[in-house]
N, C-alpha and C positions, 0 to 999 in steps of 0.2 A: 373406794375412798369414803371415809367417815367424816361427816360434817357436824361440828358442835354448834348447837343453836343457842348456847348460853351467852353471857355478856361478852361483848367484843366480836361476836360472830358477824360475818358480812351481811349486809342488807340487800334487799331486792334491787337489781339493776338489769337492764337489758343485756349488756355484755356478759354479766355473771350468769344469768339464766341460760343464755345460749351456749356459752362455753361449757358449763356444767352439764347441760343436757346432752351435748355432743359427747362428752366424756362418759356419761351414763350409757348412751346408746352403743358406743364403740366398746365399752367395757362389758356389755351384755349382748353383743351382736349375735352370737350363735344361739344364745338362750332365747332372745326375743324373736329371732327368725324362726326358731323351733315352735314357739307359741303360735306365731302367725300361721305356720304350716299345719300344725296340729288342728287348728280351728278351720283353716281355709281349704285344705285338701279334701276332707270329707264333704264339705259343702260343694266343692267343684264336682266331685264324683257323683254326688246326689243330683246335681243339675244335669250332668250328662245322661245319667240313667233316666231322669224325668223327661228330658227332651226326647229320648228314644221311645220311652213308654207312651208318652202322650202323642207322639208322632208330629212334633212341631217342625216347621220348615224354616230354616235360617236363611236370610238374604244379606249378603255383604253390602255395606254402605260405606260412605266416606268416613263415618265416625265409628265403624266397627261392624257389628252384626245386629240385625233386628229380626224379630219373629214375624214371619209373613202370614197374614190372614189367620190369626189364631181363632179356634172355635171356643166353646164354653170351657171345655177341659183345659185348653191351652191358656185361656185367660185366668182360670183358677190357679193353674200351675205358676203363671207369672206372678200373681199376687202372693202365692206361697213362697216363691223364690225371693221376692222383695222382703218379706217378713223374715225369712231365714238369713238373708244377707245382712239385714240390720242387726239381728241377734248376734251373728258372728262378729260383725264390726264392733259392736259395743262390748262384747265379751273380750275381744282383743284389747280395746281401749282400757277396760277395767283391769285386766290382768297385767298389762304393761305399766299401768299407773302404780299398782301395788309393787311390782318388781323394781321399778325405778326408785321408789322411796325406801325399799329395803336395801337397795344398793347404796344409797346415800347413808344409810344406817351402818354400812359395813358388814351387813349380814345378807348377802344375796341368797335368794330362795330358789329352790328347784322349780322346774316347769310346772309340776303338779300343784305345788303350793300357790303359784301365781294364778293358775287356772281356777283353783278352788276359791280363792279370794274373788276372782272375776265372776264366777258363777253366783256367789253370794250377793254381789252387788248388782248383778244383771237385771233383775226385775225392776229395781228402783231407777237404774240408769236408763233402761228402755222407756219406762213410763215418763220420766222427766224429759227425755229427748222428744217423746211424742207430744207432750204438752208444749214444749218449746217450739216444735215445728208448727203445731196448730196456731199458737200465738203469733209466730212470725208471719204465717200465711195471712191470718186475719188482719194484722196490723199492716202488712204490705198492701193488701187490697184496699184498706181504708185510705192509706196514704196515696195510692194511685188514683183512687176515686176523687179525693179532695184536690189533688194537683191537676187532674184533668178538668175538673169543674172550674178551677181558678185560672188555668193557663190554656184553655181550649183554643184561643186565638193565636197562640204562638207556634211558629214552625218548628222550634226545637223542643217541643213538648216531650217527645219520646225519649230523647237524650237526657233531658232534665229529670224526668220521672225515674228513669233507670238509675241515674246518679244518686238521687235522693234515697231510693229504695236500697241500693247497695250500701250507701253510707249508714242508713238506719240498721241494716243487717249487721254490718261490722261493729256498730256501737253495741248492739245486743250481745254479739259474740264476745266483745271485750268485757262487758259487765259480767257475763256468765262463764268466763273462761275456765274457772276452776270448779264448776259444779260437779264434774265427775270425780275428781279427787276428794271433794267434800263427802260424796256418797260412799266412795270406796274406803276411805280412811276413817271418817267420823261417823259413818253409817247414818247420816241424816236422811230424812224422807225425800220423796220425789218432788215435793213443793218447797220444803225448807231449804233444799240445796241451793235454790236460786237466791234467796236472801243471804245465805251464808257466803256465796260467791260474790255478791255485790258488796258485802261488808269487807271481805278480804281484798278485793280489787280497788276499793276506794283509795284515791291518792296516787295510784300508779296506772291509771287507765291509759294515759298517753303512751307510757312505756309498753304496756301490753298491746296496744294498738300497733305500735311500731314493730313488735315481734310478729304479729299476725300479718301485717303488710309485707314485711321482709320475707316471711315464710312463703307467702303467696307468690311473690315476685320470683324468688329462687325456684320454687316449684314450677312455675310457668316457663322460666328460661330453660331449666334443665330438661323438662319434658319436651319442649319444642326442639331442643338440640338433639336429644336421643331419638326422637321420632323422625327428624329430618335425616339423621344418620342412617336410620333403618330404611327409609324410603328411597334415599338418593345415593348413598355411598357404600355402606356395609350392612346389609339387611340383618345378618345373624348377630354381629357385634352390637348394632344399634338396638335390636330387640332385647338382647341380654341386658344391656345397660338400662333400657327403659324399665324392664321388670325389676332390676336391682334397685333402681332409684325409687320405684313405686313402693317396694317393700321397706326401704330405708325411710321414706317419707311417712309411711304408715306407722312405723315405730317411733319416729321423732315427734310426731304431733302430740301423742299423749304424754310422752316424757317431758316435753316443754311445759305442759300444763302442770304436771306433777312437781317438777323442780320449781316452777314459779309459785305453786301452792305452798311448798315448803318455805321458800324465802319470804313470802308474804306473812306466813304465820310466825316466822322467826322475828320479823320486824314488828308486827302488830301485837303479838302475844308473848314474845320472849321464850318460846318453847324450844326444846332440844329435839333432835330427830327421833330419839327414843320415845319422847312424849308424844310425838306425832303418830307413830305407828304402834304404840303400846297396846292398843285395843286388840291387836292380833295375837298377843302373847297369852 
């Protein structure tokens, strides 16, 4: 489906962004799934080989598996795994962002082109995400310290602190919702992308907040149901549904931001979809 961003084009709205995002995901279901698997399967195999090579011992817990008593080599392996996992995650995010906007343009790109665009954006996306993580952690600690100092005599301190920290985190995510599309499409830097996102999201932050909350609630409900099904009623079917939903959710998240980014630019700058992605031509 091609969307014209000229006069008379639809503006940003929660319902429009969600419906168009679902259309993009279902219209590229196998292509996006292939991108996720092309990136994820080699990482999984590398982890398996690494666990065997380092000789790590896995212990099953209620939340999954944990590494039991890792030595120095095991600890280094875990750090390397986290680094590679983040690279893979942000590569998928960047590749699907590009693929979603090309779909809106009416010119869906092959898997290789999406991955190439993702690789080009990956260093800036990774650096920006790292800076964002550090900033969120620092601000979170400062907020917790201030609240503990002010409310140390109250019994509900822990609940109140947790609520404020979560609200602050959601606010930051709302402000910076489209920083990855800004990097992938406009090729802005790892710092300038934050200002660009705040400019685009201004005026629609409550709507974006609603999308994020709805996405979180749906994810929590579906994940709970599929895992309950896997544990209590139909282990195989429940496990398959749990994996299927995780893959769908992984694809939907960047597509929502990409579609939202497009509609925000249409409304604020009057651009057409060809103008948005022309940098790749």
